[in-house]
C-alpha positions as CSV (number, residue, x, y, z in Angstrom):
1,M,75.5,103.8,81.0
2,K,77.0,100.9,83.0
3,N,78.2,98.3,81.0
4,P,81.4,96.6,82.5
5,N,81.9,94.0,79.6
6,F,85.0,95.7,77.6
7,H,87.7,94.8,76.1
8,T,91.0,94.6,77.9
9,S,94.4,93.6,78.3
10,V,94.9,90.9,80.7
11,M,97.7,89.4,83.3
12,I,98.8,86.6,85.4
13,R,99.8,87.1,88.6
14,C,103.9,86.3,88.9
15,G,104.0,83.6,91.3
16,M,101.4,81.3,88.8
17,I,104.2,81.2,86.2
18,M,107.5,80.1,88.1
19,F,107.3,76.9,87.4
20,F,107.3,77.7,83.2
21,L,110.3,80.0,83.3
22,T,113.5,79.0,84.3
23,A,115.9,82.5,83.6
24,L,113.4,85.2,83.0
25,I,110.9,86.0,86.0
26,S,111.0,87.0,89.5
27,C,108.7,88.8,90.8
28,T,110.7,90.4,93.7
29,D,107.8,89.4,96.1
30,T,108.5,87.2,99.3
31,R,105.2,85.3,98.7
32,H,106.3,84.1,95.2
33,E,108.3,81.1,94.9
34,E,112.2,81.5,94.4
35,S,113.6,78.5,92.5
36,D,112.6,77.0,89.4
37,P,112.5,73.2,88.4
38,P,115.8,71.9,86.9
39,G,115.6,71.2,82.8
40,Q,112.4,73.4,82.1
41,Q,112.6,74.9,79.3
42,V,112.1,78.5,78.7
43,R,108.9,79.5,76.9
44,T,108.8,82.8,74.8
45,W,107.6,85.7,75.7
46,E,104.7,85.5,73.6
47,D,103.4,82.7,75.2
48,E,103.8,84.0,78.7
49,R,101.9,87.0,77.8
50,I,99.0,85.3,76.2
51,Q,98.8,82.7,79.6
52,R,99.5,86.2,82.1
53,E,96.5,87.5,80.0
54,K,94.3,85.2,80.2
55,Q,94.9,84.7,83.9
56,Q,94.0,88.0,84.6
57,L,90.6,87.6,82.8
58,D,89.7,84.6,85.0
59,Y,90.5,87.0,87.7
60,L,88.0,89.5,86.8
61,N,85.5,87.7,85.8
62,D,85.6,84.8,88.8
63,A,82.1,85.0,90.3
64,T,82.9,82.8,93.2
65,I,81.5,84.0,96.8
66,R,84.1,84.2,99.5
67,K,84.8,86.0,102.8
68,I,87.2,89.2,102.6
69,E,89.1,90.0,105.5
70,T,86.2,92.9,106.4
71,D,83.9,90.4,106.9
72,D,83.3,88.9,110.4
73,D,81.8,85.7,111.6
74,E,78.3,86.5,111.7
75,R,77.9,88.0,108.2
76,T,77.0,86.2,105.2
77,P,79.7,86.2,102.5
78,W,79.1,88.5,99.6
79,Y,81.9,89.5,97.8
80,S,83.3,88.1,94.7
81,N,86.3,89.4,91.9
82,Q,83.1,89.9,89.4
83,L,81.4,92.0,91.6
84,G,84.5,93.7,92.7
85,Y,85.6,94.7,89.3
86,E,82.0,96.0,88.3
87,W,82.1,97.7,91.2
88,F,85.7,99.3,90.5
89,S,84.9,100.3,86.7
90,T,81.4,101.8,86.4
91,Y,80.4,102.7,90.1
92,P,81.0,106.2,91.0
93,L,83.0,107.1,94.0
94,A,80.4,109.9,95.3
95,F,76.7,110.3,94.5
96,N,77.2,114.4,94.0
97,G,78.1,114.9,90.7
98,V,76.5,117.5,88.3
99,P,73.3,115.8,86.9
100,F,74.3,114.1,83.3
101,V,71.6,115.9,81.4
102,L,72.8,119.6,82.4
103,L,76.3,118.6,81.9
104,R,75.5,117.7,78.5
105,A,73.7,121.0,78.2
106,V,76.0,123.3,79.4
107,I,79.0,121.5,77.3
108,E,76.8,122.8,74.2
109,V,75.2,125.9,75.7
110,Y,79.1,127.4,76.7
111,P,81.4,126.4,73.9
112,E,83.8,129.0,74.7
113,I,84.8,127.1,77.7
114,W,84.2,123.4,76.7
115,K,84.9,123.0,73.4
116,G,88.1,124.0,72.7
117,E,91.6,122.9,74.1
118,G,90.9,121.2,77.3
119,S,87.3,120.0,76.6
120,L,85.6,117.2,78.5
121,G,86.5,114.7,75.3
122,N,89.8,115.4,75.5
123,L,90.7,115.7,78.9
124,G,92.0,112.2,79.3
125,F,88.9,110.4,79.5
126,G,89.2,108.3,76.8
127,P,86.3,106.3,74.9
128,H,84.4,104.0,76.4
129,P,86.3,100.5,75.8
130,D,83.4,99.2,74.1
131,D,83.2,102.0,71.7
132,Y,85.6,100.4,69.5
133,D,84.8,97.8,67.0
134,P,86.2,94.8,68.0
135,E,86.9,93.6,64.4
136,T,88.8,96.8,63.1
137,G,89.5,98.2,66.8
138,K,88.2,101.8,65.1
139,L,85.7,103.9,67.0
140,L,81.9,103.0,66.3
141,P,80.0,106.0,64.9
142,P,79.3,108.7,67.6
143,E,75.5,107.6,67.7
144,Q,76.3,104.2,69.1
145,R,79.1,104.9,71.5
146,H,78.7,105.8,75.3
147,P,77.4,109.3,75.8
148,L,80.4,110.1,78.9
149,P,83.9,109.1,78.4
150,Y,85.1,106.2,80.1
151,G,85.6,107.1,83.6
152,L,82.7,109.2,84.1
153,F,79.3,107.5,85.1
154,T,75.9,108.3,86.3
155,V,74.8,107.4,89.7
156,Q,71.3,108.8,91.7
157,D,71.4,109.7,95.6
158,P,69.8,107.5,97.2
159,M,69.2,110.0,100.1
160,I,66.9,112.0,98.2
161,P,63.1,111.1,97.2
162,E,62.6,108.5,94.2
163,E,60.7,110.9,92.0
164,K,63.0,113.6,92.2
165,R,66.3,112.2,91.8
166,T,68.7,112.6,89.1
167,D,71.6,111.1,87.4
168,N,74.9,112.7,88.4
169,V,77.8,112.4,86.7
170,F,81.1,111.4,88.7
171,F,84.4,109.8,88.4
172,S,84.8,105.8,89.2
173,C,88.0,104.1,90.1
174,A,88.8,103.2,86.3
175,A,88.6,106.7,85.6
176,C,92.1,107.2,87.1
177,H,93.2,103.4,87.4
178,T,92.5,102.4,83.6
179,G,95.6,102.7,81.2
180,R,95.4,103.1,77.9
181,V,98.2,102.2,75.7
182,Y,98.2,102.0,71.5
183,V,99.1,98.6,70.5
184,N,99.4,97.1,67.0
185,D,97.6,99.8,65.6
186,R,94.6,99.4,68.3
187,V,93.7,101.4,71.7
188,R,94.2,98.4,74.7
189,H,92.9,99.3,77.9
190,F,95.1,97.3,80.8
191,V,92.8,97.5,84.3
192,G,94.7,98.5,87.4
193,A,97.5,101.0,85.2
194,P,97.6,104.4,85.9
195,N,95.4,106.7,83.3
196,S,98.6,108.4,81.9
197,E,96.2,110.8,80.2
198,I,93.4,112.2,82.9
199,D,93.3,115.8,84.0
200,A,91.1,115.8,86.7
201,Q,91.9,119.1,87.8
202,A,91.7,120.8,84.9
203,Y,87.9,119.2,84.6
204,A,87.5,121.0,88.0
205,G,88.3,124.0,86.3
206,L,85.9,123.5,83.4
207,L,82.9,123.3,86.4
208,Y,84.7,126.1,87.8
209,Q,84.5,128.8,84.4
210,T,81.0,127.1,84.2
211,G,79.8,128.1,87.4
212,K,80.9,131.7,87.1
213,K,78.6,132.0,84.3
214,L,75.6,131.7,86.1
215,I,76.7,134.2,88.7
216,K,75.3,137.3,88.9
217,V,77.2,140.2,90.6
218,D,75.4,142.8,92.1
219,S,77.6,146.2,90.5
220,A,76.4,148.5,93.9
221,D,77.4,145.8,96.1
222,P,80.1,143.4,94.7
223,S,79.6,141.0,97.9
224,K,76.1,140.1,96.8
225,I,76.2,137.4,94.7
226,E,72.7,135.4,93.0
227,V,72.0,133.2,90.5
228,D,72.3,135.0,86.8
229,L,68.4,134.1,86.1
230,A,69.2,134.9,82.2
231,Q,71.7,132.3,82.1
232,V,69.7,129.8,83.5
233,S,66.9,130.7,81.0
234,K,69.2,129.7,78.2
235,I,70.3,126.4,79.7
236,A,66.5,125.9,80.4
237,T,65.6,126.5,76.7
238,F,68.4,124.5,75.1
239,L,67.0,121.3,77.1
240,K,63.4,122.0,77.0
241,E,63.9,122.5,72.9
242,K,66.5,119.1,72.6
243,V,64.2,116.9,74.4
244,E,61.4,117.7,72.5
245,A,63.3,117.3,69.0
246,D,65.6,114.5,70.0
247,P,65.4,113.0,73.2
248,A,67.4,110.0,72.3
249,W,70.1,112.5,72.0
250,F,71.1,112.8,76.0
251,Y,71.5,109.0,76.5
252,G,72.0,107.1,73.0
253,G,71.6,103.5,72.2
254,R,72.5,100.7,70.2
255,T,69.1,99.0,69.6
256,T,66.0,100.2,68.6
257,Q,64.9,99.4,72.1
258,E,67.7,100.6,74.2
259,I,67.2,104.0,72.2
260,L,63.6,104.3,73.3
261,N,64.2,103.5,77.1
262,N,66.8,106.4,77.1
263,A,64.6,108.6,75.0
264,E,62.1,108.4,77.8
265,R,65.0,108.3,80.7
266,A,65.7,111.6,79.3
267,K,62.7,113.0,79.5
268,V,62.1,112.1,83.1
269,Q,65.5,113.3,83.7
270,V,65.0,116.6,82.1
271,G,61.7,117.3,83.4
272,R,63.1,117.0,87.0
273,I,65.7,119.6,85.9
274,L,63.3,121.9,84.4
275,D,61.0,121.7,87.7
276,N,63.8,123.1,89.8
277,M,66.1,124.9,87.2
278,E,67.2,127.5,89.5
279,G,68.3,124.7,91.8
280,A,69.9,122.9,89.3
281,A,72.3,126.0,88.6
282,K,72.9,126.5,92.1
283,I,74.5,123.1,91.9
284,L,77.4,124.6,89.4
285,V,77.2,128.0,91.6
286,S,77.9,126.4,95.2
287,S,80.7,124.0,93.1
288,A,82.2,127.1,91.4
289,K,82.2,128.9,95.0
290,K,83.7,126.0,96.7
291,T,86.6,125.3,94.1
292,E,87.2,129.2,94.0
293,L,88.0,128.8,98.0
294,M,89.9,126.0,97.7
295,Y,91.8,125.8,94.8
296,L,92.1,129.9,94.4
297,A,91.9,131.8,97.6
298,L,93.6,129.3,99.4
299,A,96.1,126.5,96.8
300,A,96.7,128.9,94.0
301,K,97.9,132.1,96.9
302,L,100.1,129.8,99.0
303,S,101.5,127.1,96.6
304,Y,101.2,128.0,93.0
305,T,102.6,130.9,93.0
306,E,106.3,131.9,91.9
307,K,108.9,131.5,94.9
308,D,113.0,132.4,94.9
309,G,112.5,133.0,91.1
310,Q,111.0,129.3,90.6
311,K,107.9,129.6,88.4
312,A,104.9,127.2,89.8
313,P,102.6,125.2,87.4
314,G,99.1,126.2,87.0
315,I,96.3,125.6,89.4
316,F,94.3,123.8,86.7
317,G,96.8,122.2,85.2
318,P,97.5,120.9,82.6
319,R,98.9,117.8,83.6
320,P,98.2,114.8,82.1
321,G,98.1,111.8,84.4
322,R,99.3,113.5,87.5
323,M,97.0,115.7,90.3
324,D,97.9,117.3,93.4
325,A,95.3,115.3,95.4
326,F,96.6,115.9,99.4
327,G,97.4,119.7,98.4
328,I,93.7,120.3,97.2
329,A,92.3,117.8,99.8
330,A,93.9,119.9,102.6
331,G,91.7,122.4,101.1
332,L,88.3,120.5,102.4
333,V,89.5,120.9,105.3
334,A,89.5,124.8,105.6
335,L,86.0,124.3,103.7
336,H,84.4,121.8,106.5
337,A,85.9,124.1,109.1
338,K,83.2,126.6,108.6
339,R,80.4,123.5,109.4
340,D,79.4,122.9,113.0
341,S,78.1,119.7,112.2
342,F,81.9,118.5,111.4
343,F,83.0,119.5,114.9
344,A,80.0,118.3,116.3
345,R,81.1,115.0,115.7
346,L,84.5,115.2,117.8
347,P,85.1,114.2,121.1
348,D,85.5,117.0,123.9
349,D,89.3,116.2,123.9
350,H,90.1,116.6,120.6
351,P,93.1,118.7,119.5
352,F,91.1,120.9,117.5
353,F,89.4,122.2,121.2
354,A,93.0,122.9,122.1
355,G,92.7,125.6,124.9
356,L,88.8,126.0,125.1
357,E,87.9,123.1,126.8
358,E,86.7,125.4,129.8
359,L,83.9,126.8,127.3
360,P,80.5,125.5,126.9
361,R,80.3,122.9,124.1
362,E,78.4,125.3,121.5
363,E,80.9,128.2,122.0
364,R,83.8,125.8,121.8
365,I,82.4,124.5,118.5
366,R,81.8,128.0,116.9
367,Q,85.3,129.0,118.1
368,A,87.6,126.3,117.2
369,S,85.3,126.4,113.5
370,E,86.7,130.4,113.5
371,R,90.0,129.7,114.5
372,L,90.7,126.5,111.7
373,F,89.2,128.2,109.2
374,K,91.3,131.4,109.9
375,T,94.4,129.8,110.4
376,A,94.3,127.7,106.6
377,P,97.1,129.9,105.4
378,E,99.7,128.4,108.2
379,W,98.5,124.8,108.1
380,M,97.5,124.4,104.2
381,P,100.5,123.2,101.9
382,H,103.1,125.5,100.9
383,E,104.6,124.0,97.9
384,P,103.0,122.6,95.1
385,G,103.1,118.4,95.2
386,A,101.2,117.0,92.1
387,S,102.4,113.3,91.8
388,D,101.6,110.6,89.3
389,I,98.6,108.6,89.8
390,K,99.5,105.1,91.0
391,S,99.2,101.5,89.8
392,L,97.2,99.1,91.8
393,W,98.2,95.8,91.1
394,Y,98.8,93.7,93.9
395,S,98.5,96.4,96.1
396,R,98.6,93.8,99.4
397,D,102.3,94.1,98.2
398,H,102.4,97.6,99.1
399,G,101.8,98.0,102.5
400,L,101.0,101.3,103.6
401,A,99.1,103.2,100.9
402,N,99.9,106.3,98.7
403,W,103.6,107.5,97.4
404,D,104.9,108.4,101.3
405,S,103.1,105.5,103.2
406,N,100.7,108.0,104.7
407,Q,97.8,105.6,104.7
408,A,96.7,101.9,106.4
409,A,95.6,99.9,103.9
410,E,92.1,99.8,105.8
411,A,91.8,103.3,104.8
412,R,93.1,104.0,101.4
413,V,90.1,103.4,98.9
414,L,87.4,105.4,101.4
415,A,89.8,108.1,101.8
416,S,90.1,108.5,98.1
417,G,86.6,108.6,97.7
418,V,86.2,111.0,100.7
419,S,88.7,113.9,99.0
420,S,88.0,113.3,95.7
421,G,83.9,113.7,96.5
422,G,84.5,116.2,98.7
423,D,81.3,115.8,101.3
424,P,81.6,112.9,103.8
425,S,77.9,112.6,103.6
426,K,77.7,111.7,99.2
427,V,80.9,109.1,99.4
428,D,79.4,105.6,98.4
429,V,80.8,103.8,101.0
430,R,79.7,100.4,99.9
431,I,81.8,100.2,96.8
432,H,84.7,101.0,98.6
433,E,85.0,98.1,100.8
434,A,85.3,95.5,97.6
435,M,88.1,97.7,96.3
436,N,90.3,96.3,99.0
437,P,90.2,92.8,98.1
438,F,90.0,93.6,94.6
439,I,93.4,95.5,94.1
440,N,94.8,93.0,96.6
441,D,95.2,90.4,94.3
442,L,94.6,92.2,91.1
443,P,97.8,90.9,88.8
444,P,99.3,93.2,86.6
445,S,99.5,93.6,82.7
446,P,102.2,92.0,81.0
447,Y,104.1,94.3,78.7
448,P,102.6,93.9,75.3
449,F,105.2,94.6,73.0
450,A,108.4,91.9,72.5
451,V,110.9,91.2,74.8
452,D,114.3,89.6,74.2
453,V,114.3,86.9,76.8
454,E,118.5,86.1,76.8
455,L,119.1,89.5,77.3
456,A,116.3,89.8,80.1
457,A,117.8,86.9,81.5
458,K,121.2,88.5,82.3
459,G,119.7,91.5,83.7
460,K,117.6,89.6,86.1
461,P,120.5,89.2,88.7
462,L,121.6,92.6,88.8
463,F,118.0,94.0,89.2
464,E,117.3,91.7,91.9
465,R,120.5,92.2,94.0
466,E,120.6,96.0,93.6
467,C,116.5,97.2,93.2
468,A,114.7,94.2,94.6
469,A,117.0,93.1,97.6
470,A,117.4,96.9,98.7
471,C,114.8,98.8,98.1
472,H,111.6,97.2,96.0
473,Y,110.6,94.2,98.1
474,S,107.3,93.6,99.3
475,R,105.5,95.4,102.0
476,N,108.8,97.7,102.5
477,T,106.9,100.3,104.3
478,N,110.1,102.5,104.8
479,V,110.4,106.0,103.2
480,Y,113.3,107.5,101.6
481,N,114.8,110.8,100.6
482,V,117.1,109.6,97.8
483,G,116.9,113.5,96.2
484,T,114.0,113.5,94.7
485,D,111.7,116.7,94.7
486,M,110.2,116.4,98.3
487,N,107.0,118.8,98.2
488,R,104.4,115.8,97.7
489,A,106.3,114.3,101.3
490,V,106.0,117.0,103.3
491,Q,102.8,119.1,102.0
492,I,100.5,117.1,105.0
493,S,100.9,119.3,107.8
494,P,99.7,117.7,111.1
495,T,96.5,119.9,111.2
496,A,95.6,118.8,107.6
497,R,95.9,115.6,108.7
498,L,93.6,115.6,111.3
499,G,91.3,117.2,109.0
500,L,91.3,114.6,106.2
501,L,91.2,112.2,108.9
502,E,88.2,113.5,110.4
503,L,86.0,113.5,107.2
504,T,87.2,110.2,106.7
505,R,86.2,109.1,110.1
506,E,82.8,111.1,109.6
507,A,82.2,109.1,105.9
508,C,82.6,105.9,107.9
509,E,80.3,106.8,110.7
510,L,77.7,108.2,109.1
511,Y,77.1,105.0,106.7
512,I,77.1,102.9,109.7
513,E,74.3,105.4,111.2
514,Q,72.5,104.4,108.1
515,G,72.7,100.9,108.6
516,G,76.0,100.2,106.8
517,S,78.8,97.6,107.6
518,D,81.3,98.7,110.3
519,W,84.4,97.7,107.5
520,C,85.5,101.2,107.4
521,L,85.9,101.8,111.1
522,P,89.7,100.9,112.2
523,K,89.8,98.5,115.1
524,R,93.0,99.3,116.8
525,G,92.1,100.2,120.4
526,S,92.1,103.7,120.5
527,R,91.0,106.4,118.9
528,V,94.5,108.0,118.7
529,A,95.3,104.1,117.2
530,D,92.5,104.6,114.5
531,D,93.7,107.9,113.6
532,E,97.4,106.3,112.5
533,A,95.3,104.1,110.3
534,Y,93.0,107.0,108.5
535,F,96.5,108.9,107.9
536,V,100.2,108.2,109.3
537,T,101.5,111.1,111.2
538,P,103.6,113.6,109.3
539,R,107.2,112.5,109.3
540,G,108.7,116.2,109.3
541,D,112.3,115.9,108.5
542,E,112.5,112.0,108.1
543,S,109.7,112.4,105.4
544,G,110.6,110.1,101.9
545,Y,108.8,107.9,99.4
546,K,108.2,104.5,99.7
547,P,109.7,102.1,97.2
548,D,106.8,99.6,95.9
549,V,107.6,96.2,94.8
550,L,107.5,97.1,90.6
551,H,104.9,95.4,89.0
552,G,103.7,96.0,86.0
553,I,106.4,98.9,86.0
554,W,106.6,99.3,82.1
555,A,103.0,100.9,82.0
556,Q,103.9,103.5,85.3
557,A,105.9,105.9,82.8
558,P,106.3,108.9,83.3
559,Y,108.6,107.9,86.7
560,L,109.6,109.1,90.1
561,H,106.4,110.1,92.0
562,N,106.1,113.2,89.9
563,G,106.4,111.5,86.9
564,S,109.4,114.0,85.9
565,V,111.4,111.2,84.0
566,P,109.7,109.5,80.8
567,T,111.2,106.6,80.2
568,L,113.4,103.5,82.1
569,W,116.2,104.3,80.2
570,H,116.5,107.9,81.9
571,L,115.2,106.9,85.2
572,L,118.5,104.7,84.9
573,R,120.8,107.1,83.1
574,P,120.2,110.3,84.9
575,A,122.5,112.3,83.3
576,E,120.1,112.0,79.7
577,R,116.8,113.1,81.5
578,P,115.4,115.6,79.5
579,T,114.3,119.0,81.1
580,K,110.9,119.2,79.1
581,F,109.1,116.4,77.3
582,I,105.5,116.0,76.4
583,R,103.2,113.8,78.8
584,G,99.6,112.3,77.3
585,N,100.9,109.9,74.3
586,I,99.8,106.4,74.5
587,K,102.0,105.2,71.8
588,Y,105.0,103.4,73.2
589,D,108.6,104.1,73.3
590,E,109.6,100.1,73.1
591,Q,113.3,101.0,73.0
592,L,113.7,103.5,76.0
593,V,110.5,101.5,77.5
594,G,108.0,104.7,78.1
595,F,105.5,106.6,76.3
596,V,106.6,108.5,73.3
597,W,107.7,111.5,75.1
598,D,109.7,113.8,72.2
599,R,106.9,114.8,70.2
600,A,103.1,115.5,70.8
601,P,100.4,113.1,69.3
602,A,98.6,114.6,66.2
603,L,95.0,114.7,66.1
604,D,93.6,111.3,65.6
605,E,97.0,109.7,65.7
606,Y,95.2,107.0,67.5
607,G,92.2,106.9,65.2
608,P,89.4,108.8,64.0
609,G,87.3,110.7,66.9
610,D,89.9,109.4,69.5
611,S,90.8,111.8,72.1
612,V,94.0,113.3,72.3
613,H,95.1,115.6,75.7
614,F,98.9,115.9,76.1
615,A,100.8,118.7,77.8
616,E,104.3,119.7,78.3
617,H,106.6,118.3,81.3
618,D,108.8,121.4,82.7
619,T,111.1,120.1,85.1
620,T,112.0,124.0,86.1
621,L,108.9,124.6,87.4
622,R,108.1,124.0,91.2
623,G,107.2,120.4,91.9
624,N,108.5,119.0,88.9
625,S,112.2,118.3,89.6
626,N,113.3,115.6,87.7
627,A,116.2,115.1,90.1
628,G,117.3,112.0,92.5
629,H,117.0,108.4,92.3
630,T,120.5,108.2,90.7
631,Y,120.6,104.4,91.3
632,G,122.2,102.7,87.8
633,S,124.0,105.6,86.8
634,E,127.2,103.6,87.5
635,W,126.1,100.7,85.5
636,S,127.3,100.0,81.8
637,D,125.0,100.7,78.9
638,E,124.9,97.1,78.2
639,Q,124.1,96.3,82.2
640,V,121.2,99.3,81.8
641,R,119.6,97.8,78.9
642,A,119.7,93.9,80.6
643,V,118.1,95.4,83.5
644,I,115.4,97.2,81.5
645,E,114.7,94.4,79.5
646,Y,114.1,92.3,82.7
647,M,112.0,95.1,84.1
648,K,109.7,94.7,81.4
649,T,108.6,91.2,82.6
650,L,107.8,92.3,85.9
């Protein structure tokens, strides 16, 4: 299932190419040289692009072992970029996904859920990069492709006895941070770019619907819920018949030996599910119950409702390339509020125990748990705050993490694993340590289309003066309110922030208790100071968004934090921003610089059998506003075109 050797579009660090260009490139990064040698001839953009691609390929394949920031003097160096890339691309973030053979079964057993619009194949999880024929660029025959779309991989829970372990399906980092673009009649993958197609919340919705199928409600007592054994039997029958008739169907394979090995693997995995079929079904049922609490009982009622006559987007999407990560993650705090072990790890003076200090420890925990859960409607977000997936290029330049600088670098990757996995005890903390050095120096993808070098040179001074020097410079951790939709910036309350940081800390502490490195534990001198590393205190009226260095900005369309502006032209021409447009295309609008936005992609537009997932972005919905960031509106059209041409080269 894990094969990191796929075709990518690759890039080179801006600072490495300054010698070659006189009038074209400026990376707006204080770490890079700002002067060019006199008399140096400008290369073509094609030459520059090829050189950057080679440099990024070298970066990804660099197997040199080196020390990283989390290694102390006693630790033997272990990290390499090649290892970081392998873990980034193919290692799931957590161990607690749906068993692979069970997922394959329910997709077939419940076609009314999985085979229609929004099915697994077209939720923005595109085919694996090496499922494309390298000669023709077309998809290989179905039997030769990976059984899961790219971004979904299998992992076994090491805490379960080996003879009972199942291959569980979960996201890798690459699911959200590898973008696809259609270039010269081929689908190309860009490591570190946002996946502008993926719809993770819709995937959660499909799992929720499946779990509901397996729930039987007692008509005499609706509060009594149990597993529907008739549905369980239907799934078991499918698994038994399929593994007997065609065991190779589950995992596939390209060579005879690989097919035989995978067939045996399928027999083992199906056997383990059939040995405890009701327990396997309860995985989906339990997931459905948790989703119902987080998404429907809380988030949908508090945030995803019509307000002041303004409609809200759907709780499960569709929203390709976007997710309400922090809004939904706040629901995790409510979920874990019912778990005594969560509070048992907290010190006596923790804010969650405020007013309960005089109670015996056990009673204090009980009451704190009850209070946190009951007050969830007060501290959970009351506004939907879906935002675009960010690029990861040169993450060191971004200082604090996320759209609103609410996390320090040492916490950014682990917190993402905790929020996506949901259970601190199931996060693969080990792989997250490698993600920080990997993304810190990951070069941006070069623009894959033509660049007018002379026009770009004219736009460079204006961009550097008005954009880079003013806001978009390296490690600018300030946040600004520039009139954009503020939902995302203000949705985390102090209580939600405390809960999320304690879940992140718990994942770290559990890892250390099991013998892992303490890399994930901030070391700032006090618990309060460490809290600020995990999650910055909400800023209240001073909330806003941070302006990152614009590495590879061409690939990060649509624009603004919520992806409400389709192209760079529309960004710099606010009056022309469309009220509605299409998200999900991977064909590119080279004229306006962004993905094709004014029409939906046709079925098989990217080649026979390729996935298509798109949706309309309606800027009139709550959290979807395209207002604000009006910089550039005072420029002439000629100036805008020149600046955009230059931005292609960043």
